[in-house]
MIDO-150094 format. One line per 5 residues: number of its first residue (from 1); their letters; for each residue x, y, z of N, C-alpha, C, O. Coordinates in nm, 3 decimals. Layout:
BEGIN
NUM	a	X/Y/Z/X/Y/Z/X/Y/Z/X/Y/Z ~ ...
***
This chain:
BEGIN
1	mgtks	1.274/-6.344/-17.004/1.257/-6.525/-17.006/1.264/-6.501/-16.796/1.347/-6.425/-16.748 ~ 1.149/-6.589/-16.694/1.143/-6.525/-16.609/1.232/-6.613/-16.497/1.333/-6.678/-16.522 ~ 1.182/-6.600/-16.398/1.284/-6.658/-16.286/1.226/-6.694/-16.228/1.128/-6.627/-16.195 ~ 1.247/-6.831/-16.174/1.174/-6.902/-16.057/1.198/-6.881/-15.884/1.301/-6.882/-15.816 ~ 1.072/-6.864/-15.853/1.203/-6.799/-15.671/1.195/-6.953/-15.629/1.116/-7.043/-15.657
6	wwsrt	1.327/-6.944/-15.538/1.405/-7.108/-15.473/1.265/-7.124/-15.376/1.232/-7.240/-15.351 ~ 1.189/-7.022/-15.325/1.072/-7.054/-15.174/0.963/-7.053/-15.269/0.921/-6.976/-15.356 ~ 0.928/-7.194/-15.208/0.810/-7.252/-15.213/0.656/-7.200/-15.108/0.655/-7.180/-14.986 ~ 0.540/-7.189/-15.203/0.442/-7.205/-15.040/0.465/-7.348/-14.905/0.438/-7.371/-14.787 ~ 0.517/-7.397/-15.002/0.517/-7.516/-14.928/0.668/-7.507/-14.793/0.690/-7.565/-14.686
11	dsrll	0.725/-7.423/-14.858/0.858/-7.359/-14.759/0.783/-7.213/-14.637/0.814/-7.177/-14.523 ~ 0.708/-7.181/-14.709/0.671/-7.087/-14.618/0.506/-7.170/-14.524/0.443/-7.091/-14.454 ~ 0.475/-7.257/-14.527/0.397/-7.321/-14.389/0.490/-7.416/-14.393/0.427/-7.521/-14.382 ~ 0.559/-7.430/-14.400/0.699/-7.544/-14.302/0.762/-7.396/-14.179/0.778/-7.412/-14.058 ~ 0.789/-7.256/-14.259/0.840/-7.190/-14.141/0.736/-7.192/-14.083/0.731/-7.228/-13.965
16	eaalg	0.574/-7.133/-14.185/0.453/-7.156/-14.026/0.440/-7.239/-13.955/0.380/-7.207/-13.853 ~ 0.467/-7.330/-13.962/0.464/-7.428/-13.895/0.567/-7.415/-13.749/0.532/-7.421/-13.631 ~ 0.661/-7.403/-13.789/0.784/-7.408/-13.706/0.777/-7.224/-13.604/0.850/-7.191/-13.511 ~ 0.689/-7.161/-13.655/0.690/-7.019/-13.576/0.560/-7.098/-13.471/0.580/-7.084/-13.351 ~ 0.488/-7.144/-13.494/0.356/-7.189/-13.436/0.424/-7.284/-13.328/0.402/-7.240/-13.215
21	laall	0.510/-7.418/-13.327/0.559/-7.484/-13.285/0.593/-7.415/-13.148/0.543/-7.428/-13.037 ~ 0.716/-7.323/-13.204/0.742/-7.245/-13.082/0.748/-7.190/-13.034/0.828/-7.164/-12.944 ~ 0.619/-7.118/-13.093/0.501/-7.010/-13.023/0.416/-7.101/-12.848/0.405/-7.057/-12.734 ~ 0.369/-7.248/-12.913/0.291/-7.324/-12.854/0.380/-7.307/-12.765/0.362/-7.212/-12.689 ~ 0.507/-7.394/-12.743/0.651/-7.417/-12.640/0.697/-7.281/-12.547/0.729/-7.283/-12.428
26	vgvfg	0.692/-7.176/-12.625/0.694/-7.057/-12.527/0.567/-7.041/-12.449/0.577/-7.004/-12.332 ~ 0.468/-7.060/-12.490/0.363/-7.018/-12.437/0.320/-7.101/-12.278/0.310/-7.051/-12.165 ~ 0.299/-7.257/-12.327/0.365/-7.364/-12.252/0.468/-7.366/-12.099/0.426/-7.368/-11.983 ~ 0.598/-7.366/-12.142/0.661/-7.370/-12.066/0.755/-7.272/-12.033/0.862/-7.289/-11.975 ~ 0.693/-7.145/-12.086/0.761/-7.015/-12.050/0.647/-6.916/-11.959/0.666/-6.834/-11.869
31	vllpa	0.543/-6.955/-12.015/0.432/-6.860/-11.975/0.344/-6.951/-11.841/0.338/-6.940/-11.718 ~ 0.276/-7.052/-11.954/0.153/-7.138/-11.882/0.182/-7.220/-11.747/0.094/-7.208/-11.661 ~ 0.289/-7.300/-11.715/0.332/-7.335/-11.608/0.391/-7.332/-11.508/0.390/-7.405/-11.409 ~ 0.487/-7.174/-11.554/0.518/-7.105/-11.401/0.419/-6.991/-11.328/0.425/-6.925/-11.224 ~ 0.316/-7.007/-11.450/0.200/-6.958/-11.351/0.129/-7.016/-11.326/0.032/-6.959/-11.278
36	lgvvg	0.124/-7.140/-11.337/0.041/-7.227/-11.245/0.107/-7.266/-11.112/0.055/-7.275/-11.000 ~ 0.266/-7.292/-11.160/0.365/-7.277/-11.011/0.345/-7.161/-10.905/0.371/-7.183/-10.787 ~ 0.310/-7.070/-10.937/0.277/-6.941/-10.855/0.189/-6.983/-10.821/0.226/-7.025/-10.711 ~ 0.020/-7.024/-10.835/-0.101/-7.062/-10.812/-0.149/-7.157/-10.701/-0.234/-7.145/-10.613 ~ -0.016/-7.310/-10.758/0.008/-7.384/-10.669/-0.041/-7.506/-10.739/-0.048/-7.621/-10.697
41	lidpv	-0.069/-7.461/-10.841/-0.120/-7.591/-10.907/0.003/-7.694/-10.968/-0.051/-7.795/-11.012 ~ 0.084/-7.697/-10.977/0.172/-7.762/-10.997/0.318/-7.707/-10.893/0.304/-7.618/-10.809 ~ 0.409/-7.755/-10.911/0.561/-7.756/-10.817/0.588/-7.634/-10.872/0.572/-7.620/-10.993 ~ 0.629/-7.536/-10.799/0.649/-7.375/-10.836/0.767/-7.398/-10.861/0.812/-7.504/-10.818 ~ 0.855/-7.309/-10.937/1.013/-7.233/-10.927/1.015/-7.199/-10.753/0.930/-7.159/-10.673
46	dtrei	1.137/-7.232/-10.745/1.166/-7.214/-10.576/1.332/-7.222/-10.591/1.398/-7.253/-10.493 ~ 1.394/-7.194/-10.714/1.524/-7.150/-10.717/1.522/-7.034/-10.832/1.461/-6.998/-10.933 ~ 1.668/-6.991/-10.719/1.702/-6.833/-10.816/1.851/-6.826/-10.835/1.902/-6.803/-10.725 ~ 1.935/-6.836/-10.924/2.084/-6.785/-11.010/2.090/-6.719/-10.961/1.988/-6.655/-10.936 ~ 2.205/-6.684/-10.914/2.271/-6.502/-10.856/2.423/-6.541/-10.851/2.491/-6.644/-10.854
51	eaeta	2.442/-6.389/-10.840/2.570/-6.423/-10.850/2.575/-6.334/-10.622/2.524/-6.247/-10.551 ~ 2.687/-6.462/-10.622/2.682/-6.411/-10.465/2.815/-6.277/-10.447/2.848/-6.226/-10.554 ~ 2.867/-6.237/-10.355/2.942/-6.161/-10.320/3.059/-6.169/-10.273/3.141/-6.077/-10.275 ~ 3.080/-6.302/-10.218/3.188/-6.416/-10.149/3.193/-6.496/-10.259/3.124/-6.507/-10.360 ~ 3.315/-6.562/-10.206/3.355/-6.676/-10.308/3.302/-6.813/-10.235/3.295/-6.925/-10.286
56	trvpg	3.269/-6.774/-10.112/3.309/-6.913/-10.037/3.184/-6.999/-10.047/3.147/-6.999/-10.165 ~ 3.099/-7.076/-9.967/2.984/-7.109/-9.941/2.907/-7.065/-9.773/2.942/-7.076/-9.656 ~ 2.831/-7.030/-9.820/2.795/-6.935/-9.684/2.811/-7.035/-9.552/2.770/-7.151/-9.546 ~ 2.858/-6.986/-9.484/2.881/-7.013/-9.352/2.753/-7.120/-9.277/2.634/-7.087/-9.281 ~ 2.799/-7.242/-9.214/2.671/-7.282/-9.135/2.650/-7.243/-9.079/2.556/-7.316/-9.110
61	tvtda	2.611/-7.145/-8.947/2.600/-7.032/-8.872/2.435/-6.955/-8.973/2.315/-6.937/-8.949 ~ 2.523/-6.935/-9.075/2.440/-6.780/-9.155/2.296/-6.918/-9.167/2.183/-6.929/-9.118 ~ 2.401/-7.020/-9.282/2.257/-7.164/-9.300/2.154/-7.169/-9.264/2.051/-7.178/-9.331 ~ 2.171/-7.163/-9.102/2.128/-7.205/-9.001/1.964/-7.095/-8.988/1.845/-7.116/-8.967 ~ 2.053/-6.973/-9.013/1.994/-6.856/-8.979/1.873/-6.800/-9.095/1.781/-6.718/-9.087
66	vaghg	1.932/-6.900/-9.218/1.860/-6.864/-9.316/1.795/-6.999/-9.342/1.698/-6.923/-9.345 ~ 1.776/-7.051/-9.352/1.708/-7.220/-9.299/1.575/-7.144/-9.217/1.468/-7.155/-9.277 ~ 1.572/-7.084/-9.115/1.504/-6.984/-9.080/1.355/-6.926/-9.166/1.236/-6.956/-9.176 ~ 1.453/-6.822/-9.220/1.354/-6.797/-9.373/1.304/-6.869/-9.414/1.185/-6.860/-9.444 ~ 1.399/-7.008/-9.438/1.279/-7.079/-9.570/1.357/-7.092/-9.707/1.315/-7.135/-9.815
71	mtltg	1.486/-7.041/-9.673/1.594/-7.000/-9.778/1.733/-7.062/-9.753/1.770/-7.057/-9.636 ~ 1.832/-7.132/-9.858/1.928/-7.154/-9.837/1.964/-7.123/-9.926/1.900/-7.153/-10.026 ~ 2.137/-7.015/-9.944/2.219/-6.993/-10.088/2.374/-7.103/-10.012/2.441/-7.114/-9.909 ~ 2.363/-7.156/-10.137/2.467/-7.215/-10.207/2.534/-7.216/-10.309/2.478/-7.219/-10.419 ~ 2.662/-7.215/-10.299/2.777/-7.184/-10.442/2.852/-7.123/-10.415/2.870/-7.084/-10.300
76	thrad	2.932/-7.090/-10.528/3.056/-6.975/-10.487/3.041/-6.926/-10.635/3.022/-6.983/-10.743 ~ 3.059/-6.782/-10.589/3.026/-6.691/-10.743/2.878/-6.694/-10.790/2.798/-6.606/-10.760 ~ 2.852/-6.782/-10.851/2.759/-6.790/-10.949/2.690/-6.884/-10.812/2.753/-6.973/-10.754 ~ 2.550/-6.842/-10.780/2.503/-6.969/-10.653/2.368/-6.967/-10.675/2.294/-6.890/-10.737 ~ 2.351/-7.068/-10.613/2.175/-7.074/-10.610/2.137/-7.020/-10.476/2.211/-7.025/-10.378
81	lvfvg	1.979/-6.952/-10.479/1.911/-6.957/-10.407/1.797/-6.996/-10.383/1.697/-6.937/-10.426 ~ 1.794/-7.121/-10.297/1.668/-7.245/-10.276/1.570/-7.172/-10.167/1.587/-7.148/-10.048 ~ 1.477/-7.149/-10.245/1.367/-7.162/-10.187/1.261/-7.295/-10.061/1.173/-7.353/-10.126 ~ 1.264/-7.335/-9.917/1.187/-7.408/-9.932/1.018/-7.407/-9.880/0.982/-7.364/-9.770 ~ 0.940/-7.453/-9.967/0.827/-7.395/-9.954/0.762/-7.279/-9.949/0.683/-7.263/-9.856
86	pdlgq	0.780/-7.177/-10.044/0.808/-7.056/-10.098/0.596/-7.030/-10.084/0.493/-7.081/-10.129 ~ 0.636/-6.921/-9.995/0.500/-6.882/-10.018/0.444/-6.810/-10.183/0.504/-6.811/-10.291 ~ 0.290/-6.742/-10.143/0.233/-6.686/-10.282/0.328/-6.597/-10.319/0.371/-6.602/-10.434 ~ 0.380/-6.496/-10.224/0.459/-6.369/-10.217/0.590/-6.409/-10.340/0.602/-6.359/-10.452 ~ 0.660/-6.496/-10.288/0.802/-6.514/-10.308/0.738/-6.624/-10.449/0.731/-6.561/-10.554
91	rllla	0.715/-6.700/-10.455/0.651/-6.755/-10.584/0.635/-6.716/-10.710/0.645/-6.768/-10.821 ~ 0.601/-6.586/-10.658/0.546/-6.480/-10.732/0.668/-6.423/-10.859/0.683/-6.406/-10.980 ~ 0.742/-6.407/-10.714/0.808/-6.314/-10.764/0.944/-6.330/-10.815/1.021/-6.241/-10.849 ~ 0.973/-6.528/-10.813/1.025/-6.607/-10.866/0.983/-6.663/-11.004/1.037/-6.721/-11.097 ~ 0.854/-6.614/-10.970/0.850/-6.641/-11.152/0.833/-6.533/-11.270/0.837/-6.525/-11.393
96	lpeii	0.815/-6.470/-11.177/0.791/-6.305/-11.282/0.841/-6.266/-11.391/0.778/-6.240/-11.494 ~ 1.014/-6.256/-11.363/1.103/-6.272/-11.479/1.082/-6.396/-11.625/1.063/-6.362/-11.741 ~ 1.089/-6.487/-11.594/1.039/-6.558/-11.668/0.900/-6.546/-11.715/0.888/-6.541/-11.837 ~ 0.848/-6.544/-11.679/0.686/-6.532/-11.714/0.648/-6.357/-11.803/0.562/-6.344/-11.890 ~ 0.729/-6.255/-11.756/0.765/-6.165/-11.861/0.839/-6.176/-11.981/0.833/-6.100/-12.077
101	gglfl	0.923/-6.298/-11.965/1.005/-6.280/-12.054/0.940/-6.412/-12.148/1.058/-6.426/-12.178 ~ 0.921/-6.439/-12.167/0.798/-6.570/-12.189/0.696/-6.457/-12.261/0.666/-6.492/-12.375 ~ 0.662/-6.384/-12.238/0.512/-6.327/-12.305/0.612/-6.218/-12.419/0.593/-6.248/-12.537 ~ 0.707/-6.105/-12.397/0.732/-6.034/-12.505/0.835/-6.168/-12.632/0.876/-6.142/-12.745 ~ 0.846/-6.310/-12.552/0.901/-6.377/-12.672/0.775/-6.429/-12.768/0.782/-6.447/-12.890
106	llila	0.668/-6.447/-12.689/0.547/-6.460/-12.777/0.477/-6.391/-12.875/0.427/-6.414/-12.985 ~ 0.499/-6.253/-12.757/0.465/-6.102/-12.911/0.589/-6.122/-13.037/0.571/-6.095/-13.156 ~ 0.665/-6.154/-13.002/0.778/-6.140/-13.093/0.766/-6.259/-13.185/0.831/-6.232/-13.287 ~ 0.722/-6.353/-13.192/0.698/-6.502/-13.250/0.536/-6.457/-13.316/0.485/-6.505/-13.417 ~ 0.498/-6.387/-13.256/0.312/-6.363/-13.329/0.358/-6.269/-13.411/0.285/-6.246/-13.508
111	lllkv	0.434/-6.222/-13.404/0.454/-6.088/-13.548/0.519/-6.119/-13.645/0.502/-6.085/-13.762 ~ 0.640/-6.221/-13.578/0.739/-6.355/-13.695/0.619/-6.420/-13.803/0.597/-6.401/-13.923 ~ 0.552/-6.506/-13.697/0.445/-6.584/-13.778/0.329/-6.518/-13.906/0.266/-6.580/-13.992 ~ 0.333/-6.400/-13.881/0.230/-6.253/-13.940/0.330/-6.216/-14.072/0.290/-6.218/-14.188 ~ 0.442/-6.189/-14.037/0.555/-6.160/-14.124/0.609/-6.305/-14.217/0.704/-6.277/-14.291
116	artlr	0.581/-6.398/-14.222/0.611/-6.547/-14.250/0.475/-6.564/-14.318/0.504/-6.631/-14.417 ~ 0.350/-6.544/-14.321/0.209/-6.591/-14.379/0.223/-6.511/-14.498/0.141/-6.542/-14.584 ~ 0.338/-6.372/-14.546/0.290/-6.253/-14.623/0.392/-6.344/-14.755/0.394/-6.323/-14.877 ~ 0.450/-6.420/-14.694/0.569/-6.502/-14.789/0.477/-6.586/-14.883/0.513/-6.580/-15.000 ~ 0.388/-6.647/-14.865/0.251/-6.742/-14.943/0.255/-6.656/-15.082/0.279/-6.716/-15.187
121	dgdvf	0.233/-6.525/-15.081/0.197/-6.445/-15.198/0.299/-6.403/-15.273/0.299/-6.325/-15.367 ~ 0.383/-6.460/-15.224/0.547/-6.419/-15.280/0.620/-6.278/-15.240/0.735/-6.251/-15.276 ~ 0.529/-6.185/-15.153/0.564/-6.031/-15.180/0.549/-6.041/-14.992/0.450/-6.070/-14.926 ~ 0.718/-5.996/-14.937/0.692/-5.972/-14.822/0.710/-5.798/-14.799/0.707/-5.722/-14.702 ~ 0.727/-5.787/-14.918/0.801/-5.567/-14.860/0.652/-5.504/-14.910/0.622/-5.466/-15.023
126	vpmna	0.575/-5.507/-14.801/0.490/-5.488/-14.787/0.449/-5.363/-14.672/0.491/-5.421/-14.573 ~ 0.405/-5.255/-14.628/0.383/-5.161/-14.549/0.397/-5.196/-14.397/0.470/-5.165/-14.302 ~ 0.267/-5.294/-14.426/0.257/-5.374/-14.233/0.373/-5.457/-14.211/0.399/-5.494/-14.096 ~ 0.466/-5.499/-14.334/0.624/-5.598/-14.229/0.675/-5.509/-14.166/0.721/-5.523/-14.053 ~ 0.675/-5.377/-14.249/0.779/-5.269/-14.214/0.747/-5.246/-14.076/0.832/-5.281/-13.994
131	rrlsi	0.631/-5.190/-14.032/0.586/-5.171/-13.896/0.623/-5.266/-13.822/0.692/-5.246/-13.722 ~ 0.575/-5.407/-13.867/0.583/-5.531/-13.756/0.746/-5.535/-13.768/0.763/-5.512/-13.648 ~ 0.811/-5.541/-13.793/1.012/-5.530/-13.782/1.040/-5.446/-13.648/1.084/-5.462/-13.534 ~ 0.991/-5.356/-13.727/1.000/-5.194/-13.628/0.931/-5.236/-13.464/0.971/-5.202/-13.353 ~ 0.826/-5.312/-13.499/0.772/-5.358/-13.346/0.872/-5.459/-13.302/0.898/-5.427/-13.186
136	igltv	0.925/-5.539/-13.326/0.976/-5.644/-13.297/1.149/-5.646/-13.255/1.224/-5.719/-13.191 ~ 1.160/-5.533/-13.324/1.276/-5.453/-13.313/1.316/-5.433/-13.148/1.414/-5.484/-13.093 ~ 1.187/-5.321/-13.066/1.161/-5.270/-13.041/1.119/-5.383/-12.936/1.227/-5.420/-12.888 ~ 1.063/-5.423/-12.903/1.017/-5.584/-12.833/1.150/-5.594/-12.782/1.186/-5.541/-12.676 ~ 1.256/-5.693/-12.891/1.376/-5.703/-12.837/1.445/-5.615/-12.722/1.483/-5.653/-12.611
141	lvqav	1.451/-5.492/-12.775/1.552/-5.400/-12.681/1.474/-5.340/-12.589/1.519/-5.254/-12.514 ~ 1.341/-5.382/-12.584/1.270/-5.358/-12.436/1.301/-5.469/-12.367/1.316/-5.462/-12.245 ~ 1.314/-5.564/-12.420/1.345/-5.746/-12.299/1.444/-5.708/-12.293/1.461/-5.692/-12.172 ~ 1.558/-5.671/-12.357/1.706/-5.653/-12.311/1.728/-5.636/-12.176/1.799/-5.701/-12.099 ~ 1.642/-5.516/-12.155/1.665/-5.394/-12.010/1.581/-5.458/-11.982/1.636/-5.534/-11.902
146	ivpal	1.456/-5.495/-11.991/1.328/-5.505/-11.889/1.388/-5.661/-11.773/1.413/-5.669/-11.653 ~ 1.391/-5.716/-11.834/1.418/-5.882/-11.756/1.523/-5.868/-11.746/1.564/-5.969/-11.804 ~ 1.656/-5.785/-11.696/1.756/-5.823/-11.583/1.711/-5.746/-11.516/1.693/-5.790/-11.402 ~ 1.674/-5.623/-11.535/1.593/-5.547/-11.414/1.547/-5.625/-11.332/1.599/-5.653/-11.225 ~ 1.410/-5.680/-11.389/1.377/-5.722/-11.309/1.423/-5.880/-11.249/1.383/-5.964/-11.169
151	laltt	1.517/-5.862/-11.332/1.543/-6.036/-11.224/1.615/-5.955/-11.098/1.576/-5.970/-10.982 ~ 1.675/-5.907/-11.119/1.792/-5.803/-11.009/1.686/-5.724/-10.829/1.715/-5.702/-10.711 ~ 1.528/-5.704/-10.945/1.503/-5.613/-10.840/1.417/-5.733/-10.756/1.426/-5.737/-10.633 ~ 1.341/-5.822/-10.825/1.311/-5.937/-10.736/1.370/-6.007/-10.687/1.311/-6.079/-10.607 ~ 1.486/-6.023/-10.703/1.621/-6.103/-10.584/1.583/-5.972/-10.428/1.550/-5.956/-10.311
156	emlvs	1.629/-5.904/-10.573/1.653/-5.788/-10.390/1.541/-5.822/-10.272/1.554/-5.852/-10.153 ~ 1.396/-5.798/-10.380/1.246/-5.773/-10.247/1.239/-5.938/-10.116/1.187/-5.962/-10.007 ~ 1.374/-6.051/-10.268/1.308/-6.159/-10.224/1.425/-6.164/-10.075/1.388/-6.173/-9.958 ~ 1.522/-6.158/-10.109/1.638/-6.171/-9.986/1.609/-6.047/-9.852/1.635/-6.065/-9.733 ~ 1.556/-5.934/-9.908/1.526/-5.833/-9.843/1.492/-5.869/-9.669/1.394/-5.926/-9.620
161	gtpva	1.607/-5.814/-9.609/1.533/-5.869/-9.442/1.531/-5.990/-9.360/1.477/-6.039/-9.261 ~ 1.676/-6.030/-9.513/1.737/-6.152/-9.445/1.927/-6.148/-9.406/2.012/-6.060/-9.408 ~ 1.927/-6.338/-9.363/2.068/-6.277/-9.355/2.150/-6.297/-9.493/2.271/-6.283/-9.506 ~ 2.049/-6.337/-9.600/2.171/-6.349/-9.707/2.157/-6.198/-9.776/2.216/-6.188/-9.884 ~ 2.094/-6.092/-9.733/2.098/-5.982/-9.779/2.204/-5.900/-9.863/2.207/-5.846/-9.974
166	dripf	2.304/-5.922/-9.739/2.491/-5.865/-9.759/2.555/-5.889/-9.858/2.629/-5.823/-9.930 ~ 2.497/-6.055/-9.855/2.599/-6.143/-9.931/2.512/-6.086/-10.072/2.586/-6.026/-10.149 ~ 2.406/-6.094/-10.105/2.386/-6.064/-10.303/2.421/-5.934/-10.349/2.325/-5.858/-10.333 ~ 2.471/-5.905/-10.374/2.454/-5.769/-10.455/2.329/-5.757/-10.563/2.263/-5.841/-10.624 ~ 2.329/-5.570/-10.555/2.179/-5.558/-10.636/2.312/-5.513/-10.798/2.401/-5.430/-10.819
171	satfa	2.248/-5.629/-10.872/2.333/-5.651/-10.988/2.199/-5.654/-11.104/2.088/-5.703/-11.081 ~ 2.236/-5.599/-11.211/2.155/-5.647/-11.332/2.237/-5.717/-11.487/2.249/-5.614/-11.554 ~ 2.280/-5.802/-11.552/2.352/-5.821/-11.655/2.237/-5.773/-11.732/2.119/-5.801/-11.716 ~ 2.313/-5.668/-11.850/2.275/-5.695/-11.973/2.313/-5.751/-12.085/2.432/-5.736/-12.113 ~ 2.256/-5.803/-12.149/2.330/-5.887/-12.273/2.349/-5.793/-12.389/2.249/-5.794/-12.460
176	gqyvl	2.449/-5.707/-12.433/2.479/-5.656/-12.519/2.466/-5.676/-12.679/2.477/-5.585/-12.762 ~ 2.430/-5.867/-12.719/2.458/-5.912/-12.821/2.290/-5.889/-12.865/2.266/-5.879/-12.985 ~ 2.155/-5.880/-12.752/2.056/-5.862/-12.762/2.009/-5.704/-12.822/1.903/-5.681/-12.880 ~ 2.099/-5.622/-12.797/2.057/-5.432/-12.828/2.166/-5.467/-12.930/2.257/-5.384/-12.925 ~ 2.185/-5.555/-13.012/2.281/-5.503/-13.087/2.183/-5.542/-13.243/2.181/-5.490/-13.354
181	laflv	2.080/-5.703/-13.157/2.017/-5.797/-13.269/1.894/-5.662/-13.279/1.888/-5.611/-13.391 ~ 1.798/-5.603/-13.170/1.744/-5.524/-13.191/1.787/-5.430/-13.236/1.699/-5.400/-13.317 ~ 1.894/-5.323/-13.246/1.933/-5.217/-13.396/1.906/-5.269/-13.519/1.862/-5.203/-13.614 ~ 1.943/-5.434/-13.520/1.944/-5.481/-13.643/1.801/-5.464/-13.703/1.778/-5.394/-13.802 ~ 1.662/-5.569/-13.600/1.588/-5.582/-13.685/1.539/-5.413/-13.690/1.485/-5.370/-13.792
186	lalge	1.558/-5.340/-13.595/1.465/-5.202/-13.677/1.577/-5.142/-13.789/1.549/-5.047/-13.863 ~ 1.666/-5.188/-13.791/1.783/-5.106/-13.973/1.645/-5.182/-14.068/1.546/-5.115/-14.099 ~ 1.660/-5.354/-14.114/1.599/-5.410/-14.122/1.439/-5.348/-14.123/1.398/-5.390/-14.231 ~ 1.378/-5.307/-14.089/1.251/-5.252/-14.035/1.225/-5.144/-14.206/1.153/-5.132/-14.305 ~ 1.365/-5.081/-14.125/1.372/-4.942/-14.225/1.390/-4.904/-14.328/1.366/-4.799/-14.387
191	vfrrg	1.460/-5.045/-14.363/1.456/-5.076/-14.531/1.368/-5.157/-14.589/1.375/-5.195/-14.706 ~ 1.243/-5.198/-14.472/1.187/-5.248/-14.608/1.063/-5.121/-14.625/0.984/-5.102/-14.718 ~ 1.083/-5.040/-14.484/0.979/-4.943/-14.510/1.030/-4.796/-14.656/0.959/-4.720/-14.723 ~ 1.145/-4.814/-14.650/1.209/-4.753/-14.761/1.144/-4.816/-14.898/1.106/-4.725/-14.973 ~ 1.118/-4.962/-14.957/1.186/-5.063/-15.018/1.006/-5.056/-15.072/0.963/-5.072/-15.186
196	trlra	0.931/-5.029/-14.947/0.797/-5.047/-15.003/0.721/-4.862/-15.038/0.620/-4.833/-15.103 ~ 0.781/-4.805/-14.992/0.772/-4.640/-15.061/0.841/-4.626/-15.186/0.774/-4.549/-15.255 ~ 0.921/-4.657/-15.234/1.009/-4.653/-15.349/0.926/-4.743/-15.447/0.892/-4.703/-15.558 ~ 0.885/-4.917/-15.379/0.800/-4.939/-15.564/0.677/-4.881/-15.527/0.597/-4.942/-15.599 ~ 0.598/-4.782/-15.444/0.465/-4.714/-15.477/0.496/-4.628/-15.525/0.404/-4.600/-15.603
201	dtegl	0.584/-4.545/-15.535/0.649/-4.465/-15.594/0.637/-4.459/-15.788/0.582/-4.390/-15.874 ~ 0.749/-4.607/-15.777/0.804/-4.647/-15.866/0.668/-4.673/-15.985/0.688/-4.674/-16.106 ~ 0.532/-4.693/-15.921/0.436/-4.842/-15.950/0.326/-4.693/-16.005/0.255/-4.675/-16.104 ~ 0.358/-4.615/-15.893/0.276/-4.469/-15.966/0.291/-4.399/-16.104/0.208/-4.337/-16.170 ~ 0.427/-4.429/-16.127/0.478/-4.347/-16.231/0.467/-4.459/-16.359/0.533/-4.433/-16.460
206	v	0.402/-4.559/-16.357/0.356/-4.651/-16.455/0.256/-4.619/-16.522/0.213/-4.695/-16.608
***
């Protein structure tokens, strides 16, 4: 007596469509628009949220001095560093972490889309999917480290030599949940790898 899978080809196509739409949105809003802002074709990113070293608003005398550098710092603890008319270098530094993060996410979605396509045949336990999951896990891990470090580095470069430099500590906040997710995906990839190897050995005995 056979068993019928609850997953249909229609489900596979819907999943592929959802992943494709997600990749399109990330490509447009996470990569294309920030890049267009850098080259000046649209309004650029001009604000960076940072952690200020003091819990008070920057005094008026410092704000006046900062205005001469084309930036203002307002807020408490979680402050906004706002640039007025940022030049090309500043636009690039402001947008770079978002663009790099978007590219990482695009790679993850592209690999997930390829995994989803194997569901059409009702068999995801193939060697290529094991490799794809391993790449996804490594990408999530690298993204969890690179993007926060890049945010800290570009912020340091943006404020270097300005009156607010001593009020903005060099710090990077790493999200532990993404590291955990990366190891879970890597573990899943290893399960796929062992499953495909076991199935190949079993088929060889038949």
